[in-house]
N, C-alpha and C positions, 0 to 999 in steps of 0.2 A: 442466776443470770438476770440481769436487769434489762427491761425493755427500754429501748432508746426513746428519749423524749423528742418533742417536736423540734427543739433547738438543735439536738444532735442530728436528727434526720436532715434538717436544713443544711447544717454544716457538711455532712457527708455528701449530700446532693450537690452543694456548691463545689466541693473538692472534686467530685466526679465530673461535673460540668467543665471545670478548668482543665482537667486531664484530657477529656475528649476534645476540647477546643485546642489544646496544645498539640495533640497528635494530629488533629485535622490540619492545622497550619503547616506542620512539618511534612505531612503527607502531600499537600499541594505543591510543595517546593520540588518534589520529585517529578521527573518527567514520565509521562505515561508512554508505554510502548506504542510506536506507530505501526502502520501496516508493513512498512519496510523492515522493522525489527522483528516482527512476528511472521516469519516466512514459513510456508509449508515445508515439510521435509519429504524428500524422495529417498527412500532407503533401497539400496541395491544389495540383495542377498545373493551371494555366490555359493553355489553348490558345486564344488570342485570334484573332478574325477579322482578316485582313489588309486594309488599305485602308479600314477602317471610318471613318466620320466622327464617331464618338463622342468622339474625343479633344479636340474643340474645347472641351468643358466640363470634362472630367476623364477621365483615361485609364481605360479599361474595366478593365484588369488591376488598377490600384490600387483602384478602387471594389470590385471583387469580393473582392480580398484583405482590405480593411478590413471590409466588411459581413459576409462569410462568417465571418471570424474572430470578429467581435462576436456573431453568432448562435450559433456553435458554443460559444464560451466561456460564453455566458449559460446554456447547458444544463448547465454544470459537469461535463462529461465528464472522466474521468481521463486525458486525453491532452494533449499539447502540440501546438498548431496551427502548422504551417509553411505558407507559401504561396510558390510558385515559378512563374515563367514556364516554358513548355515549352521545353526545349532538347534538341537531337538527342543530345548526349552526356551527358545528366543521368543520375545513378545511379538504380537502382531503389530504391524505398522499401518498407519492410515494410507500411505501411498508406498507400495512396495513393488520393485521390479526384481523378479527372481531369475537368475541365470543358472541353468543347469549345464555346466560345461561338459561337452561330449568328448572333444579332442582338439588338439592342435597337431597336425600331422602333415607329412609330405604325401601328396596324392600322385605326383609324378616325381621324377628325380629333381625337378626344378620347383614346381608349385607347392606353396604352403597353404593349408586350409584350416580355418578356425570354424568350428561348428558348435552351437549351443542352442538349447531350447530356451526360449524366453517368454515370460508371462509378466503382466502388469496387473496389480490389484489396487484399484483406486476406491477407497472407502467401501470395500465389499463388492465392487463391480469389477469382475475379472475379464481381462483381455488376454487371449492366447495368441502370441505372435508366431508360434510354431518354431521350427528349427531354422535358425539364421546361420547361413554359411557365407564366409568371405574367403575368396581365393586371392592369393598374392604371388606374383612372380618376382622374386628378389633379384637384385643386381648381383653379378658374380662376386664382387668385392665387398658387398654389404655385410656389416657385422650381424651376427645371429641375433643379438638382443634387439637391434633395430628392425630386423625382419619380423620378429615376434611382436614388437610394438606396432608395426604396420598392419599386421593381420587383425590384431585386437582393435586397433583404431578403426579399421574398415568395418568390423562388426558393430562397434559402438556407434558409428555414423548411421548404419542401417537401423539400429535400435532407436536412435534419437529421432530419425525420420518417422518411425512408427509410433513413438510415444507422443511426439509433439501435438498431433491433431487430437489425441485422446485427452491429454492433460490441459492443453492450451488451445482450444478450438478456434478462438478469435485471433490468435497471434499471426496466422498465415493468411487471413482473409484481407483482401484489399479494402481500404477505406474509401467510401464514395466522396 
């Protein structure tokens, strides 16, 4: 093997310089992500009850995922909403709301009640919201799917009211 001479080193250095310069120019042409593009993520992890009979109309997880996402996005928080089922090997999330569904049931012949224990973990700082219950008295002719949506929406609004001051403390303060 022959040791490169000074002319060869200069040529290799010049070639490397041109390569770095070329990639630097094309790298600048790309747009850098703005703060709007790099939003934080709020992951909702649903721990559903086992053996519940709510799946005959619509799966409880799917209903919670759809309705909670709608309610949280309507608040126009600067976060991306993700929803997952609980999994034993799931990775930890920076901001995670965990919903332990207890039941959706009739407490009286008329009233429907949604109850779930909810927690929020924001970068290791845990908030326990306790058991959130929402009672709904449906109209006699109201569709069962609409009734279930209403009780989940009521619980989602309560949860959003509890989450907002924790994640966005300056959002509700009046500006002087």
